[in-house]
Phi, psi and omega in degrees: 000135183299145176278122174267359176297146181295122172283119177270351183278126186108348178274144176282170178301316183298316177297320175294324181290319179292325176303309184289329177296318175305331180256020174085018180250151180302151190292334178305332182300325182298321171302318181295319179294325175298316180292315182300318183292312191252328179277321187252003178044044178301124176272348180206163185283337182297338176277350180276081196292342183267006173257144181299156179286328172302323177292318184293327177289328177286323171293330175295325180284329191251335187227171179214163166249097192275222179091188180282153170247135183288117181267318174204168183214147169232138181242132184279129170284342183282314191223003179085355177299145176231129179255125182247130175255122186251140172266127179274156178303337176268006185091349179293169180222139176224173189231152169225154176236130182254118195246113172278168171288159182299145187301321179290347185225092184286086186290132176233152182272185187295337182271004180082005178281145175288128180289133171223113186255132168253117182266121189247155179268148178242349181218148163281115192075190177202146184267353193280334180047049171300146195287337190259001190248128174291329184299318181302332175293349174288333189084178183258129186252304176184161171282147178278158175275168179298325185285330173292331175282309183299322189297335176294323180282323181294314183295315179303313178296320180295319185280325185276327189060033171242157177273128175272118182274328187224148176234138174231125175275083187206025173277218177296128179099163171267113190296322183283359170270357175234047197306310186293322182288323180286326181286320180297322181293322177298325181294315182293320176294318186279319177279339180243313178283354178071030181255128180295148178294333181287352184249012176244124178242130176252117184262132181234138169291353174124041177284093192300308180303321181284332175292320173299318183298320173305315178291323181289330176281350173076032184294135190262354176292166179275159181237139174231137184252120173290096198254300172067348166191143170261018175244126187307306191303309186292321182290336178286330174287326176281323190223100184298343180303331181296343178285336180263317178234091186285171181305319179296315180296316179303308181297327179296320182295316177300312185295328179294312179307314184290317177308313183284326191252336186061023175254136179288167181221174180245139168259131176255131190222126168255132179255128185250139181299123178071008182245310183225017189250008183278165188293328175290326176294323182282333171296324182291324176295315177300319174302309180301314181293344184273356186287334175215155180306127184201171166224163186248125186253107177279114190254128177287155187265125174268131179298135180249026177306329181294343175273000181057058183293162174233164178052223189306314185299318184298333188276348191289131181216147179298141174288137174283352189261014188301313180293318178296323180286329175303313175300324181290318181297321184292320182291343170269020176060038169264144173282121183236135171241136177249115188277143176285156182279078183284138171075026182289337183273002178231037185055070186281338181300135183302126180088359187289315179293321182295317182291326174296318178288325176299310184301322184286325175302309182301321182284000000 
């Protein structure tokens, strides 16, 4: 039987104040609830000690703190990466990945804090079917609510007892296909959970209209574009979205975004052997990256062989030229980051743990 109580997770401070007024409480109770939910990661009303017991009892009867529940976690002994599998209220499952800095490089931000990044999901499954991505093989199941997105951060903080400094919307799903919930969640993370907008990154496969919308709305979070090729034909093979929003439309949107916001952006690229790692491909990438201030994030390829891909997807293999290409890009005076292969010993490919769980349940 469905729980008909009002879910407070995902509500703004204004909405929480309206809720408490509607049940006969003073508006300031909404601010108290907001702090408990997003600053203190409260899992239940019973721990909200500055609320009177009669009010807590009314909340128990009329409201709930929904969102995801941690079902399992796996921790890498090699590099400290943790993969978290969350169960949603309807039984769907999504993943988050907690990424510490490399042990040899205790990366710290401007405030001297050790960087701890959480990569969160925004959809259960994904409709984009990128050739290199395991999540796409699940198909699209549904969008997550803002509470389910923010809840991944709150539960991860509560379980690890560590401060998450950075959040990346780059887990399961295409964030800009769930635009309203994603942007609401960024507002809750910055306004409630205390994470600076400059430490939140929204990664998109190239949803042109929503990139322009982000610019028009003056969003302060960072933008990353999952690019993977600066050649239309190649990018369409890797990412079918390119057939709808080709590189000309994508770069027009990126330039519009930069003109409106004056914020640089990140291009994410996986280099595949014999696909996008040739000299001509690299030259095209350099020319494209110079059009607006940006950096290039080179990502290692995590095999999706466990999904039993066919055709072009089955032929994909990591390029042996990744280090050489990074050098070429740097010699072209581009800022380049090379991501390490974090979490390979704990099913690091996006969607792998959720797919494994789904298959086990079906069998």
